[in-house]
C-alpha positions as CSV (number, residue, x, y, z in Angstrom):
1,X,-15.5,-4.5,23.0
2,X,-13.0,-6.0,20.6
3,X,-13.5,-6.6,16.7
4,X,-12.1,-9.9,15.0
5,X,-9.5,-8.7,12.2
6,X,-10.4,-12.0,10.5
7,X,-13.3,-12.8,8.2
8,X,-16.2,-10.3,9.1
9,X,-14.3,-8.0,11.6
10,X,-12.0,-7.0,8.7
11,X,-14.9,-6.1,6.3
12,X,-16.3,-3.9,8.9
13,X,-13.1,-2.2,9.4
14,X,-12.7,-1.5,5.6
15,X,-16.2,-0.3,5.4
16,X,-15.8,2.0,8.4
17,X,-12.3,3.2,6.9
18,X,-14.0,4.0,3.6
19,X,-16.8,5.6,5.1
20,X,-14.5,8.1,7.1
21,X,-12.5,8.8,3.9
22,X,-15.4,9.5,2.1
23,X,-16.8,11.8,4.5
24,X,-13.8,13.8,5.2
25,X,-13.5,14.1,1.0
26,X,-16.9,15.4,0.8
27,X,-16.9,17.2,4.1
28,X,-13.7,19.3,2.6
29,X,-15.3,20.2,-0.7
30,X,-18.5,21.0,1.4
31,X,-16.7,23.3,3.5
32,X,-14.7,25.1,0.6
33,X,-17.8,25.9,-1.2
34,X,-18.2,28.6,1.4
35,X,-14.9,29.7,1.2
36,X,-14.0,32.4,-1.4
37,X,-11.1,31.2,-3.3
38,X,-8.8,34.3,-3.3
39,X,-4.8,34.2,-4.3
40,X,-3.9,33.5,-0.6
41,X,-6.2,30.7,-0.4
42,X,-4.7,29.1,-3.7
43,X,-1.1,29.6,-2.5
44,X,-2.0,27.7,0.9
45,X,-3.8,25.0,-1.2
46,X,-0.6,24.6,-3.6
47,X,2.0,24.8,-0.5
48,X,-0.4,22.2,1.5
49,X,0.0,19.4,-1.1
50,X,3.9,19.9,-1.0
51,X,4.1,19.9,2.9
52,X,1.9,16.5,3.0
53,X,4.4,15.1,0.4
54,X,7.2,16.0,2.6
55,X,5.4,14.6,5.4
56,X,5.0,11.4,4.0
57,X,8.5,10.7,2.4
58,X,10.5,12.1,5.4
59,X,10.1,9.1,7.7
60,X,10.6,6.8,4.7
61,X,14.1,8.4,4.3
62,X,15.2,8.4,7.7
63,X,13.7,4.9,8.7
64,X,13.8,3.1,5.3
65,X,16.4,1.0,4.0
66,X,19.0,1.9,1.7
67,X,16.8,0.8,-1.3
68,X,14.3,3.3,-0.3
69,X,16.8,5.9,0.1
70,X,18.1,5.3,-3.4
71,X,14.8,5.4,-4.8
72,X,13.7,8.8,-3.3
73,X,17.3,9.9,-4.4
74,X,16.8,8.7,-7.9
75,X,13.4,10.0,-8.0
76,X,14.4,13.6,-6.9
77,X,17.4,13.8,-9.4
78,X,15.4,12.6,-12.3
79,X,12.5,15.2,-11.4
80,X,15.2,17.7,-11.6
81,X,16.5,16.8,-14.7
82,X,13.2,15.7,-16.6
83,X,10.5,17.9,-14.8
84,X,8.0,15.1,-15.5
85,X,6.8,13.2,-12.3
86,X,5.6,9.9,-13.8
87,X,9.0,8.9,-15.5
88,X,10.6,10.1,-12.3
89,X,8.9,8.0,-10.3
90,X,9.3,5.1,-12.5
91,X,12.9,5.6,-12.6
92,X,12.8,5.4,-8.5
93,X,11.0,2.4,-8.3
94,X,13.4,0.9,-11.1
95,X,16.1,1.9,-8.8
96,X,14.7,0.3,-5.7
97,X,14.0,-2.8,-7.4
98,X,17.5,-3.2,-9.0
99,X,19.0,-2.6,-5.4
100,X,16.9,-5.0,-3.9
101,X,17.5,-7.7,-6.6
102,X,21.2,-7.3,-6.4
């Protein structure tokens, strides 16, 4: 069985992906409603968000082009200096855009 990726088939794929995302998010909230939030659980949740970020950015740093690497480096340095994520991300995007423009 194959699904066309044009027209109606693409809509089905998007709807299935949206449903799976919704179920996993709601399921996580439902399961965590039975777990008492202790100090160790809070530490685990805090560490998990950082590990997901590293897992997303590492392939970009290894396989990305120089514009992507410059954006990561700019964002990291500006985050260390400014300690504010939104301006740091904006500077990283700006660095990649300028590098790719030149």
